[in-house]
N, CA, C and O of each residue as an XYZ file, in Angstrom:
856
protein
N     -12.858   -134.937    -64.041
C     -14.139   -135.557    -64.375
C     -15.174   -135.266    -63.291
O     -16.304   -134.879    -63.592
N     -14.783   -135.453    -62.023
C     -15.715   -135.217    -60.920
C     -16.163   -133.758    -60.883
O     -17.340   -133.460    -60.676
N     -15.204   -132.857    -61.086
C     -15.535   -131.426    -61.058
C     -16.497   -131.086    -62.189
O     -17.451   -130.332    -61.999
N     -16.237   -131.648    -63.368
C     -17.117   -131.396    -64.507
C     -18.530   -131.898    -64.264
O     -19.498   -131.213    -64.594
N     -18.656   -133.081    -63.693
C     -19.986   -133.635    -63.409
C     -20.700   -132.842    -62.317
O     -21.910   -132.627    -62.386
N     -19.941   -132.409    -61.309
C     -20.546   -131.591    -60.253
C     -21.032   -130.261    -60.824
O     -22.099   -129.772    -60.454
N     -20.246   -129.683    -61.721
C     -20.650   -128.425    -62.359
C     -21.884   -128.629    -63.227
O     -22.782   -127.788    -63.240
N     -21.932   -129.746    -63.953
C     -23.105   -130.048    -64.784
C     -24.356   -130.191    -63.928
O     -25.431   -129.734    -64.315
N     -24.220   -130.820    -62.773
C     -25.364   -130.956    -61.870
C     -25.820   -129.597    -61.355
O     -27.019   -129.339    -61.249
N     -24.863   -128.728    -61.034
C     -25.200   -127.379    -60.580
C     -25.921   -126.598    -61.673
O     -26.904   -125.907    -61.406
N     -25.428   -126.709    -62.904
C     -26.072   -126.030    -64.035
C     -27.500   -126.531    -64.219
O     -28.413   -125.747    -64.474
N     -27.684   -127.842    -64.088
C     -29.023   -128.430    -64.255
C     -30.019   -127.823    -63.282
O     -31.113   -127.427    -63.682
N     -29.655   -127.747    -62.023
C     -30.588   -127.234    -61.016
C     -30.769   -125.727    -61.129
O     -31.835   -125.205    -60.801
N     -29.741   -125.024    -61.588
C     -29.888   -123.583    -61.821
C     -30.891   -123.320    -62.935
O     -31.769   -122.467    -62.808
N     -30.746   -124.069    -64.037
C     -31.695   -123.929    -65.147
C     -33.096   -124.322    -64.698
O     -34.076   -123.677    -65.070
N     -33.188   -125.380    -63.900
C     -34.503   -125.840    -63.437
C     -35.227   -124.747    -62.666
O     -36.417   -124.517    -62.883
N     -34.518   -124.075    -61.770
C     -35.144   -123.021    -60.971
C     -35.530   -121.826    -61.831
O     -36.666   -121.354    -61.780
N     -34.569   -121.337    -62.629
C     -34.836   -120.145    -63.438
C     -35.914   -120.407    -64.480
O     -36.792   -119.574    -64.704
N     -35.838   -121.572    -65.115
C     -36.792   -121.875    -66.189
C     -38.182   -122.134    -65.631
O     -39.175   -121.816    -66.286
N     -38.274   -122.699    -64.446
C     -39.590   -122.933    -63.844
C     -40.336   -121.621    -63.660
O     -41.520   -121.521    -63.983
N     -39.639   -120.613    -63.140
C     -40.262   -119.305    -62.953
C     -40.634   -118.682    -64.290
O     -41.704   -118.089    -64.429
N     -39.748   -118.817    -65.276
C     -40.014   -118.228    -66.589
C     -41.217   -118.877    -67.269
O     -42.085   -118.184    -67.798
N     -41.264   -120.201    -67.252
C     -42.366   -120.909    -67.914
C     -43.688   -120.639    -67.205
O     -44.711   -120.417    -67.853
N     -43.665   -120.659    -65.875
C     -44.895   -120.406    -65.123
C     -45.426   -119.004    -65.397
O     -46.616   -118.825    -65.657
N     -44.538   -118.007    -65.337
C     -44.963   -116.640    -65.618
C     -45.443   -116.469    -67.046
O     -46.438   -115.787    -67.291
N     -44.743   -117.086    -67.991
C     -45.142   -116.983    -69.392
C     -46.503   -117.598    -69.656
O     -47.304   -117.043    -70.409
N     -46.768   -118.745    -69.040
C     -48.069   -119.399    -69.241
C     -49.208   -118.583    -68.626
O     -50.295   -118.500    -69.197
N     -48.957   -117.985    -67.468
C     -49.993   -117.164    -66.838
C     -50.316   -115.946    -67.697
O     -51.485   -115.620    -67.903
N     -49.272   -115.266    -68.201
C     -49.501   -114.090    -69.050
C     -50.194   -114.475    -70.344
O     -51.108   -113.786    -70.798
N     -49.755   -115.584    -70.937
C     -50.368   -116.023    -72.193
C     -51.822   -116.422    -71.984
O     -52.667   -116.150    -72.838
N     -52.125   -117.067    -70.858
C     -53.503   -117.466    -70.576
C     -54.396   -116.250    -70.387
O     -55.521   -116.220    -70.888
N     -53.899   -115.240    -69.663
C     -54.693   -114.020    -69.484
C     -54.953   -113.342    -70.824
O     -56.060   -112.874    -71.088
N     -53.924   -113.293    -71.669
C     -54.088   -112.671    -72.982
C     -55.070   -113.458    -73.835
O     -55.917   -112.870    -74.509
N     -54.965   -114.788    -73.813
C     -55.876   -115.615    -74.607
C     -57.316   -115.439    -74.141
O     -58.237   -115.402    -74.957
N     -57.509   -115.331    -72.824
C     -58.863   -115.116    -72.299
C     -59.404   -113.757    -72.723
O     -60.571   -113.637    -73.095
N     -58.547   -112.725    -72.665
C     -58.982   -111.384    -73.070
C     -59.346   -111.355    -74.546
O     -60.338   -110.738    -74.933
N     -58.551   -112.017    -75.365
C     -58.831   -112.063    -76.802
C     -60.108   -112.846    -77.064
O     -60.929   -112.449    -77.891
N     -60.274   -113.960    -76.357
C     -61.465   -114.775    -76.565
C     -62.747   -114.086    -76.140
O     -63.808   -114.343    -76.709
N     -62.660   -113.205    -75.136
C     -63.849   -112.508    -74.647
C     -64.142   -111.222    -75.408
O     -65.213   -110.639    -75.238
N     -63.212   -110.771    -76.240
C     -63.393   -109.516    -76.977
C     -64.281   -109.734    -78.196
O     -64.281   -110.804    -78.805
N     -65.038   -108.692    -78.536
C     -65.899   -108.756    -79.720
C     -65.202   -108.204    -80.950
O     -65.539   -108.577    -82.074
N     -64.228   -107.314    -80.750
C     -63.502   -106.713    -81.864
C     -62.020   -106.663    -81.523
O     -61.627   -106.849    -80.371
N     -61.208   -106.409    -82.536
C     -59.769   -106.299    -82.333
C     -59.448   -105.099    -81.443
O     -58.557   -105.174    -80.597
N     -60.161   -104.009    -81.630
C     -59.936   -102.819    -80.814
C     -60.248   -103.091    -79.345
O     -59.531   -102.632    -78.455
N     -61.309   -103.831    -79.103
C     -61.659   -104.167    -77.725
C     -60.586   -105.046    -77.097
O     -60.257   -104.876    -75.922
N     -60.041   -105.974    -77.859
C     -58.959   -106.825    -77.345
C     -57.744   -105.987    -76.990
O     -57.103   -106.221    -75.966
N     -57.423   -105.007    -77.836
C     -56.274   -104.146    -77.544
C     -56.510   -103.341    -76.273
O     -55.593   -103.177    -75.468
N     -57.723   -102.837    -76.082
C     -58.023   -102.082    -74.864
C     -57.905   -102.977    -73.629
O     -57.408   -102.542    -72.590
N     -58.358   -104.214    -73.743
C     -58.293   -105.132    -72.605
C     -56.849   -105.447    -72.217
O     -56.516   -105.543    -71.036
N     -56.004   -105.605    -73.226
C     -54.612   -105.971    -72.958
C     -53.778   -104.765    -72.552
O     -52.749   -104.921    -71.895
N     -54.206   -103.566    -72.934
C     -53.488   -102.359    -72.552
C     -52.062   -102.364    -73.073
O     -51.818   -102.612    -74.254
N     -51.120   -102.087    -72.173
C     -49.703   -102.024    -72.552
C     -48.971   -103.319    -72.212
O     -47.755   -103.320    -72.020
N     -49.705   -104.401    -72.139
C     -49.091   -105.705    -71.876
C     -48.025   -105.993    -72.932
O     -48.272   -105.867    -74.132
N     -46.844   -106.379    -72.470
C     -45.760   -106.627    -73.414
C     -45.584   -108.085    -73.789
O     -44.608   -108.435    -74.451
N     -46.506   -108.941    -73.382
C     -46.375   -110.361    -73.674
C     -46.715   -110.696    -75.108
O     -47.162   -109.829    -75.859
N     -46.507   -111.950    -75.501
C     -46.805   -112.377    -76.877
C     -48.260   -112.161    -77.273
O     -48.541   -111.872    -78.436
N     -49.198   -112.298    -76.322
C     -50.606   -112.097    -76.646
C     -50.874   -110.698    -77.145
O     -51.576   -110.511    -78.139
N     -50.309   -109.695    -76.450
C     -50.466   -108.310    -76.888
C     -49.763   -108.081    -78.223
O     -50.250   -107.321    -79.060
N     -48.627   -108.732    -78.423
C     -47.922   -108.600    -79.702
C     -48.768   -109.138    -80.850
O     -48.757   -108.579    -81.947
N     -49.493   -110.212    -80.603
C     -50.365   -110.773    -81.637
C     -51.432   -109.765    -82.045
O     -51.685   -109.564    -83.233
N     -52.056   -109.134    -81.055
C     -53.112   -108.159    -81.345
C     -52.537   -106.948    -82.066
O     -53.115   -106.476    -83.046
N     -51.402   -106.441    -81.590
C     -50.807   -105.262    -82.227
C     -50.381   -105.556    -83.656
O     -50.539   -104.715    -84.541
N     -49.840   -106.750    -83.883
C     -49.431   -107.112    -85.243
C     -50.629   -107.139    -86.179
O     -50.540   -106.674    -87.316
N     -51.751   -107.681    -85.711
C     -52.959   -107.720    -86.539
C     -53.467   -106.312    -86.819
O     -53.891   -106.017    -87.937
N     -53.428   -105.439    -85.811
C     -53.879   -104.061    -86.013
C     -52.971   -103.327    -86.988
O     -53.451   -102.587    -87.848
N     -51.667   -103.524    -86.862
C     -50.729   -102.871    -87.772
C     -50.959   -103.323    -89.209
O     -50.960   -102.507    -90.130
N     -51.153   -104.621    -89.394
C     -51.370   -105.135    -90.748
C     -52.689   -104.619    -91.313
O     -52.773   -104.303    -92.500
N     -53.704   -104.534    -90.483
C     -54.984   -104.005    -90.951
C     -54.854   -102.539    -91.337
O     -55.435   -102.107    -92.333
N     -54.090   -101.762    -90.551
C     -53.891   -100.348    -90.870
C     -53.131   -100.185    -92.184
O     -53.452    -99.306    -92.985
N     -52.128   -101.030    -92.405
C     -51.363   -100.958    -93.654
C     -52.220   -101.325    -94.861
O     -51.970   -100.852    -95.970
N     -53.220   -102.157    -94.650
C     -54.063   -102.629    -95.753
C     -55.378   -101.866    -95.856
O     -56.237   -102.219    -96.664
N     -55.544   -100.813    -95.039
C     -56.839   -100.126    -94.976
C     -57.277    -99.599    -96.335
O     -58.441    -99.738    -96.712
N     -56.348    -98.993    -97.072
C     -56.718    -98.429    -98.373
C     -57.138    -99.481    -99.375
O     -58.030    -99.240   -100.189
N     -56.517   -100.631    -99.332
C     -56.822   -101.683   -100.306
C     -58.126   -102.392    -99.990
O     -58.747   -102.964   -100.887
N     -58.554   -102.367    -98.740
C     -59.757   -103.110    -98.361
C     -61.019   -102.551    -99.006
O     -62.034   -103.243    -99.086
N     -60.964   -101.299    -99.467
C     -62.126   -100.722   -100.143
C     -62.277   -101.252   -101.562
O     -63.310   -101.035   -102.196
N     -61.265   -101.939   -102.066
C     -61.282   -102.371   -103.462
C     -61.120   -103.880   -103.627
O     -61.440   -104.419   -104.687
N     -60.634   -104.562   -102.606
C     -60.425   -106.009   -102.714
C     -61.051   -106.696   -101.505
O     -61.444   -106.047   -100.536
N     -61.134   -108.016   -101.585
C     -61.659   -108.777   -100.447
C     -60.621   -108.808    -99.326
O     -59.474   -108.400    -99.512
N     -61.036   -109.289    -98.185
C     -60.132   -109.337    -97.043
C     -59.288   -110.591    -96.965
O     -58.598   -110.800    -95.968
N     -59.322   -111.436    -97.991
C     -58.561   -112.689    -97.932
C     -57.065   -112.436    -97.828
O     -56.359   -113.115    -97.083
N     -56.588   -111.444    -98.588
C     -55.165   -111.129    -98.532
C     -54.749   -110.659    -97.154
O     -53.688   -111.036    -96.658
N     -55.579   -109.838    -96.536
C     -55.285   -109.365    -95.181
C     -55.231   -110.534    -94.208
O     -54.338   -110.596    -93.363
N     -56.172   -111.452    -94.317
C     -56.184   -112.612    -93.419
C     -54.902   -113.429    -93.564
O     -54.343   -113.898    -92.573
N     -54.441   -113.596    -94.802
C     -53.212   -114.366    -95.022
C     -52.008   -113.659    -94.417
O     -51.160   -114.292    -93.786
N     -51.936   -112.342    -94.611
C     -50.796   -111.595    -94.068
C     -50.815   -111.591    -92.542
O     -49.773   -111.721    -91.900
N     -51.995   -111.443    -91.974
C     -52.106   -111.492    -90.513
C     -51.690   -112.865    -89.991
O     -50.944   -112.962    -89.017
N     -52.169   -113.918    -90.638
C     -51.816   -115.278    -90.210
C     -50.308   -115.497    -90.284
O     -49.726   -116.149    -89.417
N     -49.673   -114.942    -91.334
C     -48.227   -115.090    -91.478
C     -47.487   -114.391    -90.339
O     -46.560   -114.955    -89.758
N     -47.897   -113.166    -90.024
C     -47.235   -112.434    -88.939
C     -47.471   -113.105    -87.590
O     -46.567   -113.172    -86.757
N     -48.676   -113.596    -87.380
C     -48.969   -114.253    -86.108
C     -48.148   -115.524    -85.936
O     -47.680   -115.820    -84.837
N     -47.975   -116.271    -87.011
C     -47.194   -117.511    -86.923
C     -45.741   -117.222    -86.576
O     -45.112   -117.984    -85.842
N     -45.196   -116.106    -87.110
C     -43.814   -115.750    -86.794
C     -43.681   -115.331    -85.328
O     -42.691   -115.658    -84.673
N     -44.679   -114.607    -84.817
C     -44.645   -114.214    -83.406
C     -44.722   -115.448    -82.513
O     -44.002   -115.549    -81.520
N     -45.595   -116.383    -82.868
C     -45.695   -117.636    -82.102
C     -44.360   -118.372    -82.088
O     -43.898   -118.823    -81.040
N     -43.742   -118.489    -83.271
C     -42.480   -119.228    -83.371
C     -41.384   -118.558    -82.553
O     -40.604   -119.233    -81.880
N     -41.325   -117.220    -82.612
C     -40.307   -116.494    -81.848
C     -40.508   -116.672    -80.351
O     -39.551   -116.909    -79.614
N     -41.762   -116.558    -79.901
C     -42.056   -116.719    -78.475
C     -41.715   -118.131    -78.002
O     -41.170   -118.308    -76.913
N     -42.034   -119.126    -78.813
C     -41.730   -120.514    -78.443
C     -40.226   -120.744    -78.385
O     -39.729   -121.442    -77.501
N     -39.503   -120.150    -79.338
C     -38.047   -120.318    -79.347
C     -37.412   -119.670    -78.116
O     -36.507   -120.240    -77.507
N     -37.889   -118.481    -77.754
C     -37.353   -117.814    -76.568
C     -37.655   -118.614    -75.304
O     -36.817   -118.709    -74.407
N     -38.852   -119.188    -75.239
C     -39.218   -119.971    -74.061
C     -38.408   -121.263    -73.968
O     -38.230   -121.803    -72.877
N     -37.918   -121.759    -75.100
C     -37.175   -123.025    -75.113
C     -35.692   -122.846    -74.822
O     -34.960   -123.830    -74.712
N     -35.241   -121.595    -74.695
C     -33.817   -121.373    -74.440
C     -33.378   -122.056    -73.147
O     -34.065   -121.986    -72.128
N     -32.239   -122.708    -73.205
C     -31.689   -123.373    -72.025
C     -32.049   -124.838    -71.916
O     -31.334   -125.607    -71.273
N     -33.159   -125.236    -72.542
C     -33.555   -126.639    -72.424
C     -32.626   -127.551    -73.225
O     -32.463   -128.723    -72.884
N     -32.028   -127.028    -74.274
C     -31.086   -127.838    -75.049
C     -29.881   -128.249    -74.224
O     -29.333   -129.337    -74.407
N     -29.468   -127.366    -73.306
C     -28.334   -127.700    -72.442
C     -28.686   -128.854    -71.511
O     -27.844   -129.701    -71.214
N     -29.945   -128.881    -71.051
C     -30.386   -130.004    -70.217
C     -30.313   -131.317    -70.990
O     -29.873   -132.339    -70.463
N     -30.753   -131.274    -72.250
C     -30.692   -132.482    -73.074
C     -29.249   -132.932    -73.277
O     -28.954   -134.127    -73.257
N     -28.357   -131.966    -73.472
C     -26.940   -132.299    -73.660
C     -26.352   -132.938    -72.403
O     -25.642   -133.940    -72.481
N     -26.653   -132.352    -71.251
C     -26.151   -132.916    -69.990
C     -26.719   -134.311    -69.766
O     -25.997   -135.224    -69.365
N     -28.013   -134.474    -70.027
C     -28.639   -135.774    -69.815
C     -28.068   -136.869    -70.689
O     -28.013   -138.030    -70.285
N     -27.639   -136.500    -71.896
C     -27.135   -137.519    -72.821
C     -25.639   -137.779    -72.670
O     -25.171   -138.876    -72.976
N     -24.885   -136.790    -72.203
C     -23.426   -136.953    -72.142
C     -22.899   -137.295    -70.749
O     -21.846   -137.921    -70.628
N     -23.612   -136.896    -69.701
C     -23.098   -137.127    -68.340
C     -22.816   -138.600    -68.045
O     -21.790   -138.895    -67.430
N     -23.683   -139.550    -68.456
C     -23.349   -140.959    -68.182
C     -22.043   -141.396    -68.831
O     -21.301   -142.196    -68.261
N     -21.758   -140.871    -70.030
C     -20.520   -141.260    -70.714
C     -19.311   -140.620    -70.050
O     -18.241   -141.226    -69.982
N     -19.480   -139.379    -69.555
C     -18.389   -138.762    -68.798
C     -18.138   -139.560    -67.520
O     -16.991   -139.785    -67.133
N     -19.226   -139.987    -66.869
C     -19.070   -140.837    -65.691
C     -18.401   -142.156    -66.023
O     -17.594   -142.663    -65.244
N     -18.737   -142.715    -67.188
C     -18.104   -143.964    -67.618
C     -16.611   -143.770    -67.845
O     -15.805   -144.643    -67.522
N     -16.252   -142.616    -68.404
C     -14.834   -142.314    -68.579
C     -14.128   -142.279    -67.226
O     -13.028   -142.811    -67.076
N     -14.776   -141.643    -66.236
C     -14.197   -141.624    -64.894
C     -14.093   -143.012    -64.295
O     -13.150   -143.312    -63.563
N     -15.074   -143.868    -64.609
C     -15.038   -145.252    -64.122
C     -13.835   -145.997    -64.691
O     -13.104   -146.672    -63.967
N     -13.646   -145.863    -65.993
C     -12.500   -146.513    -66.645
C     -11.194   -145.992    -66.062
O     -10.260   -146.756    -65.819
N     -11.142   -144.685    -65.842
C      -9.924   -144.084    -65.289
C      -9.641   -144.636    -63.886
O      -8.495   -144.934    -63.549
N     -10.689   -144.768    -63.078
C     -10.502   -145.300    -61.729
C     -10.027   -146.742    -61.743
O      -9.168   -147.117    -60.946
N     -10.575   -147.554    -62.635
C     -10.149   -148.956    -62.733
C      -8.704   -149.044    -63.205
O      -7.935   -149.882    -62.735
N      -8.345   -148.161    -64.147
C      -6.948   -148.133    -64.595
C      -6.019   -147.810    -63.432
O      -4.957   -148.416    -63.291
N      -6.421   -146.855    -62.603
C      -5.596   -146.523    -61.433
C      -5.486   -147.709    -60.476
O      -4.440   -147.922    -59.863
N      -6.567   -148.478    -60.351
C      -6.528   -149.664    -59.488
C      -5.530   -150.682    -60.027
O      -4.751   -151.256    -59.267
N      -5.555   -150.905    -61.349
C      -4.606   -151.851    -61.945
C      -3.171   -151.349    -61.825
O      -2.244   -152.126    -61.601
N      -3.006   -150.040    -61.978
C      -1.656   -149.482    -61.829
C      -1.154   -149.688    -60.397
O       0.012   -150.015    -60.176
N      -2.059   -149.491    -59.428
C      -1.678   -149.714    -58.028
C      -1.292   -151.155    -57.775
O      -0.349   -151.426    -57.031
N      -2.024   -152.096    -58.397
C      -1.700   -153.513    -58.233
C      -0.323   -153.818    -58.808
O       0.477   -154.518    -58.188
N      -0.052   -153.283    -60.007
C       1.232   -153.579    -60.656
C       2.397   -152.982    -59.886
O       3.475   -153.574    -59.818
N       2.179   -151.806    -59.305
C       3.274   -151.173    -58.569
C       3.523   -151.849    -57.221
O       4.667   -151.991    -56.788
N       2.433   -152.266    -56.563
C       2.588   -152.889    -55.239
C       2.842   -154.385    -55.334
O       3.230   -155.013    -54.348
N       2.626   -154.963    -56.515
C       2.818   -156.399    -56.713
C       1.955   -157.216    -55.755
O       2.362   -158.274    -55.274
N       0.738   -156.693    -55.488
C      -0.183   -157.396    -54.592
C      -1.607   -156.973    -54.917
O      -1.845   -155.896    -55.464
N      -2.550   -157.847    -54.568
C      -3.967   -157.530    -54.778
C      -4.646   -157.174    -53.468
O      -5.861   -157.317    -53.327
N      -3.867   -156.718    -52.526
C      -4.417   -156.324    -51.230
C      -5.489   -155.254    -51.423
O      -5.349   -154.359    -52.256
N      -6.567   -155.364    -50.633
C      -7.690   -154.433    -50.765
C      -7.260   -152.986    -50.564
O      -7.799   -152.085    -51.207
N      -6.316   -152.760    -49.698
C      -5.854   -151.398    -49.443
C      -5.231   -150.776    -50.683
O      -5.201   -149.553    -50.826
N      -4.733   -151.625    -51.579
C      -4.097   -151.121    -52.799
C      -5.135   -150.786    -53.862
O      -5.053   -149.745    -54.514
N      -6.115   -151.677    -54.033
C      -7.084   -151.496    -55.125
C      -8.287   -150.650    -54.715
O      -8.997   -150.130    -55.576
N      -8.520   -150.506    -53.421
C      -9.727   -149.802    -52.970
C      -9.821   -148.363    -53.467
O     -10.896   -147.959    -53.910
N      -8.742   -147.560    -53.415
C      -8.877   -146.173    -53.871
C      -9.307   -146.064    -55.332
O     -10.170   -145.251    -55.664
N      -8.715   -146.871    -56.200
C      -9.079   -146.816    -57.615
C     -10.510   -147.258    -57.863
O     -11.230   -146.639    -58.646
N     -10.927   -148.340    -57.188
C     -12.303   -148.825    -57.359
C     -13.303   -147.808    -56.805
O     -14.355   -147.574    -57.399
N     -12.966   -147.210    -55.665
C     -13.849   -146.188    -55.092
C     -13.989   -145.005    -56.043
O     -15.079   -144.458    -56.211
N     -12.886   -144.618    -56.656
C     -12.925   -143.520    -57.628
C     -13.800   -143.885    -58.821
O     -14.553   -143.053    -59.326
N     -13.696   -145.131    -59.264
C     -14.499   -145.585    -60.401
C     -15.988   -145.568    -60.069
O     -16.798   -145.089    -60.863
N     -16.347   -146.086    -58.904
C     -17.758   -146.119    -58.509
C     -18.310   -144.715    -58.290
O     -19.461   -144.435    -58.626
N     -17.486   -143.834    -57.727
C     -17.929   -142.458    -57.508
C     -18.190   -141.751    -58.835
O     -19.145   -140.984    -58.957
N     -17.343   -142.010    -59.822
C     -17.545   -141.400    -61.140
C     -18.847   -141.878    -61.765
O     -19.582   -141.092    -62.361
N     -19.131   -143.171    -61.626
C     -20.397   -143.706    -62.146
C     -21.588   -143.038    -61.464
O     -22.544   -142.624    -62.119
N     -21.513   -142.941    -60.139
C     -22.613   -142.331    -59.387
C     -22.790   -140.864    -59.757
O     -23.919   -140.398    -59.909
N     -21.694   -140.135    -59.904
C     -21.778   -138.717    -60.253
C     -22.391   -138.524    -61.637
O     -23.166   -137.596    -61.865
N     -22.025   -139.423    -62.560
C     -22.610   -139.341    -63.901
C     -24.114   -139.521    -63.874
O     -24.843   -138.802    -64.558
N     -24.581   -140.481    -63.084
C     -26.028   -140.716    -62.977
C     -26.725   -139.573    -62.245
O     -27.829   -139.171    -62.615
N     -26.075   -139.051    -61.205
C     -26.662   -137.934    -60.453
C     -26.822   -136.705    -61.343
O     -27.778   -135.946    -61.191
N     -25.893   -136.512    -62.264
C     -25.996   -135.374    -63.176
C     -27.000   -135.635    -64.291
O     -27.725   -134.728    -64.697
N     -27.047   -136.876    -64.790
C     -27.858   -137.171    -65.978
C     -29.341   -137.342    -65.672
O     -30.184   -136.795    -66.383
N     -29.667   -138.088    -64.630
C     -31.079   -138.419    -64.375
C     -31.933   -137.175    -64.124
O     -32.980   -137.034    -64.756
N     -31.529   -136.259    -63.221
C     -32.349   -135.052    -63.050
C     -32.450   -134.224    -64.324
O     -33.501   -133.647    -64.605
N     -31.358   -134.159    -65.105
C     -31.384   -133.369    -66.338
C     -32.425   -133.905    -67.310
O     -33.160   -133.132    -67.924
N     -32.492   -135.223    -67.451
C     -33.466   -135.825    -68.369
C     -34.890   -135.606    -67.873
O     -35.776   -135.248    -68.648
N     -35.105   -135.824    -66.578
C     -36.454   -135.648    -66.015
C     -36.907   -134.198    -66.145
O     -38.033   -133.933    -66.566
N     -36.037   -133.262    -65.787
C     -36.391   -131.841    -65.860
C     -36.623   -131.420    -67.305
O     -37.530   -130.638    -67.589
N     -35.808   -131.935    -68.216
C     -36.002   -131.610    -69.634
C     -37.380   -132.058    -70.113
O     -38.067   -131.314    -70.813
N     -37.781   -133.264    -69.741
C     -39.094   -133.768    -70.164
C     -40.233   -132.950    -69.560
O     -41.243   -132.707    -70.220
N     -40.071   -132.530    -68.316
C     -41.096   -131.686    -67.685
C     -41.222   -130.363    -68.426
O     -42.329   -129.903    -68.708
N     -40.084   -129.756    -68.740
C     -40.123   -128.481    -69.457
C     -40.672   -128.653    -70.870
O     -41.374   -127.777    -71.376
N     -40.357   -129.773    -71.503
C     -40.872   -130.011    -72.857
C     -42.397   -130.034    -72.849
O     -43.034   -129.464    -73.734
N     -42.979   -130.692    -71.851
C     -44.443   -130.724    -71.750
C     -45.005   -129.341    -71.418
O     -46.024   -128.934    -71.976
N     -44.347   -128.626    -70.519
C     -44.832   -127.297    -70.136
C     -44.758   -126.328    -71.305
O     -45.675   -125.534    -71.517
N     -43.676   -126.389    -72.060
C     -43.528   -125.487    -73.201
C     -44.513   -125.851    -74.302
O     -44.997   -124.972    -75.015
N     -44.814   -127.137    -74.448
C     -45.848   -127.540    -75.413
C     -47.199   -126.942    -75.021
O     -47.957   -126.498    -75.883
N     -47.497   -126.930    -73.720
C     -48.728   -126.287    -73.259
C     -48.718   -124.795    -73.513
O     -49.743   -124.216    -73.873
N     -47.565   -124.167    -73.329
C     -47.417   -122.732    -73.607
C     -47.669   -122.442    -75.085
O     -48.354   -121.479    -75.427
N     -47.116   -123.276    -75.951
C     -47.340   -123.100    -77.388
C     -48.817   -123.236    -77.736
O     -49.324   -122.508    -78.590
N     -49.505   -124.162    -77.080
C     -50.926   -124.353    -77.357
C     -51.737   -123.128    -76.941
O     -52.678   -122.738    -77.632
N     -51.372   -122.523    -75.812
C     -52.065   -121.308    -75.380
C     -51.849   -120.194    -76.400
O     -52.788   -119.475    -76.741
N     -50.612   -120.047    -76.889
C     -50.338   -119.035    -77.905
C     -51.113   -119.322    -79.185
O     -51.607   -118.401    -79.835
N     -51.221   -120.599    -79.547
C     -51.987   -120.963    -80.742
C     -53.457   -120.591    -80.568
O     -54.097   -120.120    -81.509
N     -53.992   -120.803    -79.366
C     -55.379   -120.412    -79.095
C     -55.548   -118.898    -79.208
O     -56.525   -118.416    -79.781
N     -54.585   -118.151    -78.655
C     -54.650   -116.692    -78.743
C     -54.555   -116.228    -80.190
O     -55.274   -115.320    -80.607
N     -53.664   -116.854    -80.952
C     -53.513   -116.500    -82.364
C     -54.791   -116.777    -83.143
O     -55.207   -115.967    -83.971
N     -55.413   -117.920    -82.877
C     -56.675   -118.243    -83.546
C     -57.752   -117.233    -83.171
O     -58.579   -116.862    -84.004
N     -57.742   -116.786    -81.910
C     -58.705   -115.777    -81.486
C     -58.503   -114.460    -82.210
O     -59.475   -113.805    -82.588
N     -57.251   -114.061    -82.410
C     -56.967   -112.826    -83.149
C     -57.445   -112.942    -84.592
O     -58.018   -111.997    -85.134
N     -57.215   -114.089    -85.213
C     -57.676   -114.281    -86.588
C     -59.197   -114.198    -86.670
O     -59.735   -113.660    -87.637
N     -59.889   -114.722    -85.672
C     -61.353   -114.612    -85.658
C     -61.795   -113.153    -85.540
O     -62.751   -112.733    -86.192
N     -61.096   -112.388    -84.705
C     -61.446   -110.978    -84.553
C     -61.212   -110.210    -85.846
O     -62.018   -109.357    -86.218
N     -60.113   -110.508    -86.531
C     -59.845   -109.857    -87.818
C     -60.949   -110.184    -88.811
O     -61.454   -109.298    -89.501
N     -61.320   -111.453    -88.882
C     -62.383   -111.863    -89.802
C     -63.706   -111.187    -89.451
O     -64.444   -110.756    -90.336
N     -64.001   -111.097    -88.153
C     -65.250   -110.461    -87.719
C     -65.249   -108.973    -88.063
O     -66.252   -108.434    -88.531
N     -64.107   -108.312    -87.824
C     -64.024   -106.886    -88.152
C     -64.209   -106.650    -89.644
O     -64.833   -105.668    -90.047
N     -63.671   -107.543    -90.460
C     -63.849   -107.410    -91.910
C     -65.317   -107.563    -92.288
O     -65.818   -106.847    -93.155
N     -65.997   -108.487    -91.642
C     -67.423   -108.668    -91.930
C     -68.224   -107.427    -91.572
O     -69.158   -107.059    -92.284
N     -67.860   -106.781    -90.470
C     -68.622   -105.616    -90.025
C     -68.347   -104.373    -90.867
O     -69.025   -103.357    -90.709
N     -67.360   -104.444    -91.759
C     -67.145   -103.318    -92.668
C     -68.315   -103.145    -93.629
O     -68.522   -102.060    -94.174
N     -69.076   -104.211    -93.836
C     -70.163   -104.173    -94.820
C     -71.527   -103.947    -94.182
O     -72.539   -103.933    -94.882
N     -71.569   -103.767    -92.855
C     -72.857   -103.549    -92.191
C     -72.967   -102.089    -91.782
O     -71.949   -101.399    -91.729
N     -74.162   -101.593    -91.490
C     -74.338   -100.197    -91.092
C     -73.507    -99.853    -89.858
O     -73.305   -100.710    -88.998
N     -73.019    -98.609    -89.755
C     -72.188    -98.203    -88.616
C     -72.841    -98.445    -87.268
O     -72.158    -98.788    -86.303
N     -74.158    -98.270    -87.188
C     -74.835    -98.458    -85.902
C     -74.687    -99.893    -85.409
O     -74.482   -100.132    -84.218
N     -74.791   -100.842    -86.329
C     -74.643   -102.243    -85.944
C     -73.214   -102.544    -85.520
O     -72.985   -103.309    -84.583
N     -72.255   -101.939    -86.214
C     -70.855   -102.155    -85.852
C     -70.551   -101.597    -84.470
O     -69.828   -102.218    -83.692
N     -71.109   -100.413    -84.159
C     -70.886    -99.826    -82.839
C     -71.529   -100.669    -81.748
O     -70.984   -100.795    -80.651
N     -72.683   -101.244    -82.048
C     -73.348   -102.098    -81.066
C     -72.519   -103.332    -80.772
O     -72.502   -103.815    -79.639
N     -71.824   -103.852    -81.788
C     -70.990   -105.040    -81.591
C     -69.830   -104.755    -80.661
O     -69.409   -105.631    -79.907
N     -69.301   -103.521    -80.707
C     -68.192   -103.168    -79.828
C     -68.664   -102.949    -78.407
O     -67.858   -102.643    -77.529
């Protein structure tokens, strides 16, 4: 029991360190991409700004460009509503995938936070049982007889709390951080949809005006 709780505590802090770096880096990249998309006048300009960035923001722009290229022939005969719907669908899937990847590992923190106290309680019961067994074998309630079992029980309780409390706190911190990450991606996705809509509008204006917009 003690070894299991110590291992759970080690796993918690390992995830905390690795995930902190991952979430921080992901939010910085997503924020830069969202800013680039928000400052761009056209989808092409956003792609140039992002360059070969491999983050979700660049994936959003590339997905919109790919869908627009696939629909180029149809746009001369139909409205752009269908394109907007298809782009929105692809962007939502990219957002969901990015959020799921960013959430990896946090479920283990929730599991440790919810189960560690009960594992500690099991160790507590086991320690008390050992204390009673010591009493029955020694036929005395001398402190020297019961102390080892009680100490084992209290240590198990403490280890369970030491493993559970940080796991719960760290999980809640990551939940808030990942929610912020999702919001940044949602802002970037909304920006891409605006660029697609704007590009569709400029299909109906003279080429000189469209070039000026870029």
